[in-house]
C-alpha positions, 0 to 999 in steps of 0.5 A: 745133674740127675743120672739115668743109664749113665747119661744126664737126665737134663740137657738145658744148655750145650757143651761148654756153656757158659764159658763158651759164648759163640754158637754160629749158625750155618746159614743166617738170612737177615733182611733178605729177599728172593732167596732159594736154597735147594739140594744142599746138606747142612751138618752138625751146626752149633746153633740154629742151622738156618736162621732167618730174620725179616726175610721175604720170598725165600724157598728152602727145597730139598735140603737135609739138616742133621745134628746130634739128637742127644748133644745138639742143644740150641741147634734148631733146623729152620727158624723164621723170625719176622719173615713172610712169604716162605716156602719149606718143601721136600726136606729132611730135618733131624736135630737135637732141638726144634726142627721148624719154628715160628718166631716173632721177637726182637732179638735181631731188630724190630719185632715183626709178624711172621706170616704166609708160610707153607711147609710141605712134604717134609720129614722131621725128627727132633729130641725137642719139638718137630713143629713149634710156634714159639713162646717168643711171640710179641707181634704174631704168626699168621697164615701158615699151612703145614701139609703132608709131613712125617714126624718120626723119632721125635719127643714132641710133635706140634706145639703152639706156645704164646707168652709175650702178647703176640697171636697165632692166627689162621693156621691149617695143619693136615695130613701128618703122621707122627711117631714119638718116643721119650728121650731120657736126656730131654729137659722137660720130662713131664711134657714129653711124648705129646702129639699136639700141645697148646700152652698159653702162659705170661712170660713170668708164668713161663719162667716160673716167676711171680706175675708182674704188675701191668704185665700183658696177657700171654697172647691169642691163639685163634682160628687153628685147624688140625685135620687128618692126623695119625699119632703114636705117642708116649705122652698126653696131648695137652690143650691148655688155654689161659684164664685171660686168653682162651683158645678161640676157634680150634678145629680138630678133625679126623685125629687118631691118637695111640697112647703107649705108657710105661708106669715103671718109668719115673717121668711117665705122667701120661694117662689120657691120649688128649 
């Protein structure tokens, strides 16, 4: 690995990988209904801290999640895969991977949509991404409202990714304050520091492989509204659709971007705010 200031410049995998094969979650909810998690702290998880699959009517309220920003690779805060009717509120998450992530994939069972999710009054810090609509999306993510949150001491703010033929639809994000900085150990140096990012790629394109014959388009992003954002960033906000799947129905309203760049940094590629 390249070195910078005596530390690894890239950290794709956690310590011990691949010899170590077990990375437990602190909480796993599979096929659960009517669950409430409140007033608890979850510290130093070895993988996704709270992982949900096919879970309905769950509330996560007033929790504190903490892992190392530098060392906790794969230690997402809250992951929702094929879930519906979930409310996350009044919580603080700081982690070395994504804080809140929306997934629709088949790792734990049949692919299901993730839908009807609200996130309110949360503070998020991540050396990956604070809020991520995951590229692992084969069915869809829809009906999501994120409001009144603070993202601070993070590498990236909000990312919409699609790569497996699914969709992201009917999303509203509002009243978010974002303060970002680059981390010298993060594994995707060129994309660091962006407040708002859209990436639509086929799975082969995402993994830098030749496009396969008959491979489906990346998926669809439609009806997304982002309003009332103040963001101080060290990287550009890139809104990238796809030749086979343009972004459809994007609203940006009252967005204030402040860009700070450092031309002497080898990984600083930011020129424009957006």
